[in-house]
C-alpha positions as CSV (number, residue, x, y, z in Angstrom):
1,M,0.2,-0.1,0.2
2,D,1.1,3.3,-0.7
3,Q,1.8,6.2,1.8
4,S,-1.2,8.5,1.2
5,G,-3.4,10.2,3.9
6,H,-6.2,7.8,3.0
7,D,-4.3,4.9,3.7
8,R,-3.1,6.2,6.9
9,V,-6.5,6.9,8.3
10,H,-7.5,3.0,7.5
11,T,-4.3,1.5,9.1
12,L,-4.4,0.3,12.8
13,K,-1.8,2.2,14.9
14,K,1.9,0.7,14.1
15,N,4.3,0.0,16.4
16,S,2.0,0.9,19.9
17,I,2.4,-2.2,21.8
18,G,5.4,-4.1,23.0
19,L,6.0,-7.4,24.8
20,S,4.6,-6.6,28.1
21,L,1.6,-5.2,26.9
22,L,1.0,-7.8,24.5
23,V,1.5,-10.7,27.1
24,F,-1.1,-8.7,29.8
25,M,-3.4,-8.4,26.8
26,V,-3.8,-12.1,26.2
27,I,-3.7,-13.2,29.9
28,S,-6.5,-10.5,30.3
29,A,-8.4,-12.6,27.9
30,A,-8.0,-15.8,29.9
31,A,-9.1,-13.8,33.1
32,P,-7.4,-15.8,36.0
33,L,-9.2,-14.6,38.3
34,T,-12.6,-14.8,36.6
35,G,-11.4,-18.4,35.7
36,I,-10.7,-19.6,39.2
37,A,-13.5,-17.5,41.1
38,G,-16.2,-18.2,38.2
39,A,-15.4,-20.8,35.8
40,I,-13.6,-23.4,37.6
41,P,-16.3,-24.1,40.4
42,I,-18.5,-24.8,37.8
43,A,-16.0,-26.9,35.6
44,M,-15.5,-29.1,38.9
45,L,-19.2,-29.5,39.6
46,L,-20.0,-30.2,35.9
47,G,-16.5,-31.8,35.3
48,N,-14.0,-34.3,36.9
49,G,-14.1,-32.5,40.2
50,A,-10.3,-32.8,41.6
51,G,-9.2,-33.7,38.2
52,I,-9.2,-29.9,37.0
53,P,-5.5,-29.0,38.1
54,G,-4.2,-32.2,36.1
55,T,-6.6,-31.3,33.2
56,F,-4.6,-27.8,32.9
57,V,-1.5,-29.2,32.8
58,L,-2.6,-31.6,29.8
59,M,-4.3,-28.4,28.2
60,A,-1.1,-26.3,28.5
61,I,0.8,-29.0,27.0
62,I,-1.3,-29.3,23.9
63,M,-1.6,-25.8,23.6
64,A,2.3,-25.2,23.6
65,I,2.2,-28.0,20.8
66,W,-0.4,-26.5,18.6
67,A,1.7,-22.8,19.3
68,V,4.8,-24.2,17.4
69,G,3.1,-24.1,14.1
70,F,1.2,-21.1,15.1
71,V,4.2,-18.8,15.3
72,A,5.8,-20.3,12.7
73,L,3.0,-19.2,10.2
74,A,2.7,-16.0,12.2
75,R,6.2,-15.1,11.0
76,R,4.9,-15.1,7.4
77,V,1.3,-14.0,7.7
78,R,1.3,-10.7,9.3
79,N,-2.5,-9.9,9.5
80,A,-4.6,-8.7,12.2
81,G,-7.2,-11.5,10.8
82,A,-4.8,-14.1,12.5
83,F,-6.9,-17.4,12.5
84,Y,-8.7,-16.2,9.3
85,A,-5.6,-14.8,7.5
86,Y,-3.8,-18.1,7.8
87,S,-6.4,-20.3,6.7
88,A,-7.0,-17.8,3.7
89,R,-3.3,-17.9,2.7
90,A,-2.8,-21.4,3.3
91,L,-6.1,-23.3,2.5
92,G,-7.8,-21.0,0.1
93,G,-10.2,-17.8,0.2
94,R,-13.2,-19.7,0.9
95,A,-11.7,-21.2,3.8
96,G,-10.8,-17.9,5.0
97,G,-14.0,-16.8,5.2
98,T,-15.2,-19.9,7.1
99,V,-12.6,-19.1,9.9
100,A,-13.5,-15.6,9.7
101,L,-17.2,-15.5,10.2
102,I,-16.7,-18.4,13.1
103,A,-14.3,-15.7,14.7
104,V,-17.0,-13.3,14.9
105,L,-19.5,-15.8,16.3
106,A,-17.0,-17.2,18.9
107,Y,-15.4,-14.2,20.0
108,N,-19.0,-12.7,20.5
109,A,-20.4,-15.5,22.0
110,M,-17.5,-15.3,24.7
111,M,-18.0,-11.5,25.4
112,F,-22.2,-11.8,25.8
113,G,-21.4,-14.7,28.4
114,L,-18.9,-12.7,30.2
115,L,-21.5,-9.8,30.5
116,G,-23.7,-12.1,32.2
117,L,-21.4,-13.3,34.3
118,L,-20.2,-9.8,35.4
119,G,-23.8,-8.6,35.9
120,G,-24.7,-11.5,38.2
121,V,-21.5,-11.4,40.3
122,A,-21.7,-7.5,40.5
123,S,-25.1,-7.2,41.7
124,G,-24.2,-9.6,44.6
125,V,-20.5,-8.1,45.1
126,F,-21.7,-4.3,45.3
127,G,-24.8,-4.9,47.0
128,Q,-23.3,-5.5,50.2
129,F,-22.0,-1.7,49.8
130,G,-25.5,-0.7,49.4
131,L,-25.2,-0.3,45.8
132,N,-27.9,-2.4,44.2
133,L,-28.8,-2.5,40.5
134,P,-30.3,-5.5,38.8
135,W,-27.6,-7.8,37.1
136,W,-28.3,-6.1,33.5
137,G,-27.8,-2.6,35.3
138,W,-24.1,-3.5,35.9
139,S,-23.8,-5.3,32.6
140,L,-24.8,-2.3,30.6
141,I,-22.6,0.1,32.4
142,A,-19.8,-2.4,31.9
143,T,-21.0,-2.4,28.2
144,A,-20.7,1.2,28.3
145,L,-17.2,1.8,29.6
146,I,-15.7,-1.1,27.4
147,G,-17.4,0.8,24.2
148,I,-15.4,3.7,25.3
149,L,-12.1,2.1,25.8
150,G,-12.1,0.0,22.7
151,Y,-13.4,3.0,20.3
152,K,-9.7,4.3,21.8
153,E,-6.2,3.6,20.9
154,A,-5.3,-0.1,21.8
155,E,-2.3,0.9,23.9
156,L,-4.7,2.7,26.4
157,S,-7.0,-0.5,26.7
158,A,-3.7,-2.3,27.1
159,R,-2.7,-0.3,29.9
160,V,-5.9,-0.3,31.9
161,L,-5.9,-4.5,31.4
162,M,-2.2,-4.8,32.6
163,V,-3.3,-2.7,36.0
164,L,-6.7,-4.9,36.2
165,V,-4.7,-8.2,35.7
166,S,-1.8,-7.7,38.1
167,L,-4.5,-7.2,41.2
168,E,-6.5,-9.8,39.9
169,V,-3.3,-12.3,40.0
170,V,-2.1,-10.9,43.2
171,I,-5.2,-11.6,44.9
172,G,-5.6,-15.1,43.5
173,L,-2.2,-16.1,44.6
174,I,-2.8,-14.6,48.3
175,V,-6.0,-16.5,48.6
176,A,-3.6,-20.0,46.9
177,V,-0.8,-19.4,49.6
178,S,-3.1,-18.6,52.6
179,I,-4.6,-22.2,52.1
180,L,-1.1,-24.1,51.5
181,A,0.4,-21.9,54.8
182,R,-2.7,-23.5,56.9
183,G,-2.3,-26.6,55.6
184,G,-5.7,-27.1,53.7
185,A,-8.1,-29.6,54.5
186,G,-5.2,-32.1,54.5
187,D,-4.7,-33.2,51.1
188,L,-1.4,-31.5,50.3
189,S,0.0,-34.7,48.4
190,Y,-2.6,-36.0,45.9
191,N,-1.5,-36.8,42.5
192,I,-3.3,-34.1,40.1
193,L,-2.2,-36.1,37.3
194,D,-4.0,-39.2,38.5
195,P,-5.4,-40.3,35.3
196,A,-8.8,-41.5,37.5
197,L,-8.9,-38.1,38.4
198,I,-8.8,-36.6,35.3
199,F,-10.9,-39.0,33.0
200,V,-14.0,-39.3,34.6
201,P,-16.9,-40.6,32.6
202,G,-19.3,-37.8,31.8
203,G,-17.3,-35.2,33.0
204,T,-14.2,-34.9,30.9
205,V,-15.8,-33.0,28.1
206,A,-17.2,-30.1,30.8
207,A,-13.5,-30.2,32.0
208,I,-12.0,-29.8,28.6
209,L,-14.6,-26.8,27.9
210,F,-13.7,-24.9,30.8
211,T,-9.9,-25.6,30.8
212,F,-9.5,-24.6,27.3
213,G,-11.8,-22.0,27.7
214,S,-9.2,-20.3,30.2
215,F,-6.4,-19.8,27.6
216,I,-8.8,-18.4,24.8
217,G,-7.1,-15.1,23.8
218,I,-3.8,-16.7,22.7
219,E,-4.7,-15.7,19.2
220,A,-4.3,-12.2,20.4
221,T,-0.9,-12.0,19.6
222,A,-1.4,-12.4,16.3
223,I,-4.6,-10.3,16.2
224,Y,-2.2,-7.0,17.0
225,T,0.7,-8.0,14.6
226,E,-0.2,-5.0,12.6
227,E,0.1,-3.0,16.1
228,V,3.3,-4.4,18.0
229,R,6.9,-3.4,17.8
230,D,9.0,-6.1,15.9
231,A,6.5,-8.7,15.2
232,D,8.5,-11.3,14.2
233,R,10.2,-11.7,17.8
234,T,7.3,-10.2,19.8
235,V,4.6,-12.3,18.6
236,P,6.2,-15.6,19.2
237,R,7.8,-14.8,22.4
238,A,4.4,-13.3,23.5
239,T,2.6,-16.8,22.7
240,F,4.7,-19.0,24.9
241,L,5.5,-17.0,27.4
242,A,1.5,-16.3,28.0
243,I,1.1,-20.3,27.9
244,I,3.6,-21.0,30.5
245,L,1.9,-18.2,32.8
246,I,-1.5,-19.1,32.4
247,G,-0.6,-22.9,32.7
248,L,0.9,-22.1,35.8
249,F,-1.4,-20.0,37.3
250,Y,-4.4,-22.0,36.8
251,T,-2.5,-25.4,37.9
252,F,-1.2,-23.7,41.1
253,T,-4.6,-22.3,42.2
254,T,-6.8,-25.1,41.2
255,W,-4.4,-27.7,43.2
256,T,-4.8,-25.1,46.4
257,M,-8.7,-24.7,46.0
258,V,-9.1,-28.8,45.9
259,V,-6.4,-29.0,48.8
260,G,-8.4,-26.4,50.6
261,T,-11.6,-28.7,50.5
262,G,-10.2,-32.2,50.2
263,V,-10.5,-34.3,46.9
264,D,-13.5,-36.2,48.1
265,A,-15.2,-33.1,49.8
266,L,-14.6,-30.9,46.5
267,V,-17.8,-31.4,44.4
268,P,-20.3,-32.2,47.2
269,A,-19.2,-28.9,48.5
270,I,-19.5,-26.9,45.8
271,A,-22.8,-28.5,45.0
272,A,-24.0,-27.5,48.4
273,L,-23.8,-23.9,47.6
274,P,-26.6,-21.7,46.0
275,D,-24.4,-20.5,43.3
276,P,-20.7,-22.3,42.4
277,T,-19.3,-19.0,42.1
278,L,-19.6,-18.6,45.9
279,Y,-16.8,-21.3,46.3
280,L,-13.8,-19.3,46.2
281,F,-15.1,-16.7,48.0
282,G,-15.5,-19.2,51.1
283,L,-12.4,-20.3,50.8
284,A,-11.1,-16.8,51.2
285,E,-13.0,-16.0,54.0
286,Q,-11.5,-19.4,55.8
287,Y,-8.0,-19.1,55.1
288,A,-7.5,-15.4,54.5
289,G,-10.0,-13.9,56.3
290,G,-13.1,-11.7,55.7
291,T,-11.0,-8.7,54.3
292,V,-9.3,-10.5,51.4
293,A,-13.2,-12.0,50.7
294,M,-14.3,-8.7,50.2
295,I,-11.4,-7.3,48.1
296,L,-11.4,-10.7,46.1
297,G,-15.2,-9.8,45.0
298,V,-14.6,-6.2,44.0
299,L,-11.2,-7.8,41.9
300,L,-13.6,-10.6,40.2
301,V,-15.8,-7.9,38.8
302,T,-13.0,-6.3,37.5
303,S,-11.2,-9.4,36.4
304,I,-14.4,-10.2,34.3
305,F,-14.4,-6.7,32.9
306,A,-11.0,-7.2,31.7
307,S,-11.7,-9.9,30.0
308,A,-14.7,-8.6,28.5
309,Q,-12.4,-5.9,27.3
310,A,-10.0,-8.2,25.7
311,M,-12.9,-10.1,23.8
312,H,-14.5,-6.7,22.7
313,N,-11.1,-5.6,21.1
314,F,-10.8,-9.0,19.4
315,I,-14.3,-8.4,17.8
316,A,-13.5,-5.1,16.6
317,R,-10.5,-6.2,14.7
318,Y,-12.2,-9.0,13.5
319,F,-14.9,-6.7,12.2
320,Y,-12.3,-4.4,11.0
321,V,-10.5,-7.1,9.1
322,T,-13.6,-8.6,7.6
323,G,-14.8,-5.2,6.3
324,R,-11.4,-4.3,4.9
325,E,-11.3,-7.5,2.9
326,G,-14.8,-7.7,1.4
327,L,-16.5,-10.3,3.5
328,L,-18.6,-8.1,5.7
329,P,-20.0,-4.2,4.7
330,G,-16.9,-2.1,3.6
331,F,-17.7,0.5,6.4
332,M,-16.8,-1.9,9.2
333,G,-12.9,-1.6,7.5
334,V,-12.1,1.8,8.4
335,T,-10.1,3.3,11.2
336,H,-10.5,6.3,13.4
337,D,-9.1,9.5,12.0
338,S,-6.7,10.4,15.2
339,H,-6.9,7.1,17.5
340,Q,-6.3,4.5,14.7
341,S,-8.5,2.2,16.1
342,P,-11.5,-0.2,14.4
343,H,-13.9,2.2,16.0
344,V,-16.6,1.1,13.8
345,G,-16.2,-2.5,14.7
346,S,-16.1,-1.2,18.0
347,V,-19.5,0.8,17.9
348,V,-21.5,-2.4,16.1
349,Q,-20.1,-4.7,18.9
350,T,-21.2,-2.2,21.6
351,A,-24.7,-2.5,20.3
352,M,-24.9,-6.2,19.8
353,A,-23.6,-6.9,23.5
354,I,-26.6,-4.1,24.5
355,V,-29.3,-5.8,22.2
356,V,-28.2,-9.5,24.1
357,V,-28.0,-8.4,27.5
358,I,-31.9,-6.7,27.0
359,F,-33.2,-9.9,25.8
360,F,-31.5,-11.9,28.5
361,A,-32.8,-9.7,31.1
362,A,-36.6,-9.6,29.2
363,M,-36.6,-13.4,29.1
364,G,-36.0,-13.6,32.8
365,L,-32.9,-15.8,32.2
366,D,-30.2,-16.5,34.7
367,P,-27.0,-14.2,33.7
368,V,-24.5,-16.8,34.9
369,L,-26.1,-20.2,34.7
370,N,-27.6,-19.5,30.9
371,L,-25.8,-16.5,29.6
372,F,-22.5,-17.3,30.6
373,T,-22.5,-21.2,31.3
374,W,-24.7,-21.9,27.7
375,V,-23.6,-18.9,25.4
376,A,-20.0,-18.3,26.3
377,Q,-19.4,-22.1,26.0
378,V,-20.3,-21.8,22.0
379,S,-17.0,-19.8,22.1
380,V,-15.1,-22.9,23.2
381,L,-16.5,-24.9,20.5
382,G,-15.8,-22.2,17.8
383,V,-12.2,-21.6,18.7
384,L,-11.5,-25.3,19.3
385,T,-12.6,-25.4,15.6
386,M,-10.5,-22.6,14.3
387,M,-7.3,-23.7,16.0
388,A,-7.8,-27.2,14.2
389,I,-8.1,-25.4,10.7
390,T,-5.5,-23.3,11.5
391,S,-3.2,-26.6,12.6
392,F,-4.0,-27.9,9.0
393,A,-3.4,-24.2,7.9
394,V,0.3,-24.7,8.9
395,L,0.7,-28.1,7.0
396,A,-0.4,-26.7,3.8
397,F,1.4,-23.4,3.8
398,F,5.0,-25.2,4.7
399,R,4.1,-28.1,2.1
400,R,4.6,-24.9,-0.5
401,H,7.5,-23.7,1.3
402,R,9.4,-26.6,1.8
403,G,12.9,-26.5,4.1
404,E,11.9,-23.1,5.7
405,E,11.4,-24.5,8.8
406,P,12.2,-27.9,10.5
407,G,9.8,-30.7,10.2
408,W,9.1,-31.2,13.8
409,K,7.8,-27.6,13.8
410,V,5.6,-27.4,10.7
411,V,4.7,-31.1,10.2
412,L,5.0,-33.1,13.4
413,A,3.5,-30.4,15.8
414,P,0.9,-29.3,13.3
415,V,-0.5,-33.1,13.0
416,V,-0.5,-33.8,16.5
417,S,-2.4,-30.5,17.6
418,G,-4.4,-30.4,14.6
419,L,-5.7,-34.1,15.3
420,L,-6.0,-33.3,19.5
421,M,-7.8,-29.9,18.5
422,A,-10.5,-31.7,16.2
423,A,-11.0,-34.6,18.4
424,M,-11.6,-32.0,21.3
425,A,-14.0,-30.2,18.9
426,I,-16.0,-33.1,17.9
427,Y,-16.4,-34.5,21.6
428,T,-17.1,-31.1,22.8
429,L,-20.2,-30.9,20.1
430,I,-21.2,-34.2,20.9
431,G,-21.3,-33.9,24.8
432,F,-22.3,-30.2,24.6
433,G,-25.6,-30.6,26.0
434,P,-24.7,-32.6,29.5
435,S,-21.6,-30.5,29.6
436,T,-23.7,-27.2,29.9
437,G,-27.1,-28.3,31.4
438,T,-28.6,-27.6,27.9
439,V,-31.7,-30.0,26.9
440,P,-32.9,-30.3,23.4
441,P,-33.5,-28.0,21.1
442,L,-31.1,-25.9,22.8
443,S,-28.2,-28.5,23.2
444,W,-28.1,-28.8,19.5
445,I,-28.8,-25.7,18.3
446,L,-26.4,-23.6,20.2
447,P,-23.3,-25.7,19.1
448,G,-24.9,-25.8,15.8
449,L,-24.5,-22.2,15.0
450,V,-20.8,-22.7,14.6
451,P,-21.1,-25.2,11.4
452,V,-23.8,-22.8,10.5
453,F,-21.6,-19.6,10.6
454,G,-18.6,-21.5,9.2
455,L,-21.0,-22.2,6.2
456,A,-22.0,-18.7,6.0
457,G,-18.3,-17.8,5.9
458,W,-17.8,-20.0,3.0
459,L,-20.8,-18.7,0.5
460,V,-19.5,-14.7,1.4
461,A,-16.4,-15.7,0.2
462,A,-17.2,-17.7,-2.7
463,R,-19.7,-14.6,-3.8
464,L,-16.4,-12.4,-3.1
465,E,-14.8,-14.4,-5.4
466,T,-17.2,-14.1,-8.2
467,A,-17.6,-10.4,-7.9
468,S,-14.3,-9.4,-7.3
469,P,-11.3,-12.2,-8.1
470,A,-8.4,-10.0,-7.4
471,R,-9.7,-9.0,-3.9
472,F,-10.4,-12.6,-3.5
473,A,-6.9,-13.5,-4.2
474,R,-5.6,-11.0,-1.8
475,M,-7.6,-12.3,1.1
476,G,-5.3,-12.4,4.2
477,A,-2.3,-10.8,2.9
478,N,0.4,-9.3,4.8
479,R,-0.4,-5.5,6.3
480,D,3.0,-4.6,7.2
């Protein structure tokens, strides 16, 4: 592209994000405190209980294997469309269109789910201070704030996320260390890698859903590739660093959660609660005191906010890329004159979020068990599907570029990760109903959205191929 004023206006802000900010943006999407306080107790209850820490170890290994091929391709395809761009360049424009619309579905679903969780948690946390609003009131306030930050330049969001993530990690570790310091419930030596704990009939699907969901956002290292400094070095480093840090945090904290209650008593203790998300608060009060539990509640709200902000930023960039490259209406593919942010995509996503929150509130549905547990898990299935396709894209790309990378990086690792991701996606699709508590027809309508959006993306790309062959051929091209 040339350096005309018009081109600069519709380009994301270059060299605005460094390694540390990028890692924090990825970790914010993983929402460490949201995970251990909101999602993990539900995973323990619906999944494999004391097997969750071991499931995190396995998931971190799988993610690291997957990332080997991902970063190899990320060095050669630099486009904010990330998964979409890799698929388009390696597997063709129609595959790119398929992945693009699955991404739009997946990240929106997670964003909507997080808003439900935020509203449910905030109404309880702030109610104890006399700030009483229905759950949807807090969700709408968060949506507005997220929209404002998303409208601005990425660096502002990144710095806000860095502060919030740092605070949530610290409070999570304080609770974990407090449990260990007091000896827990006496199960300090239990084997987290015991297969009998990890592979539980009827519970493994939920464990996969929730533990994998804690790694959603790894793609952000490539989504911001047009905005980071020295992308060829920063993206790979940030990817592996984020996987290691997320894996360590979740494995350690969930282990201490089990230790705090006891292996056999864990699931009954969570089941006895009126809301599974109260579990960590009980542990915090028992082992670290009421003040820490109170602070934990406030930081849980900010943690969910940070994760929702990260998802919003992902969606805004996917809207921008799909508009820029002809898959969605062209007005999406512009950036703000001064902020150089994908502001139109941000506004569109904000409007969608408001509609979803109002709909669930009007229907009288529960923000945690319905909006979060049901809708957010569609995101997990979608991201699993995209990551499987990306692994196969690595194989296809380097088959045409033989000798540029060692075989173990671009053949062995992608084959292993691609098969694993595909198997988890199929397993999740089949077991979606029991693992989320949904029943027919919802148990097949919700996961069915993933192939439906994929087919829609395929058809949209096919239409682009007919209408503009030259533009179709440039899908996913580098944007340095």
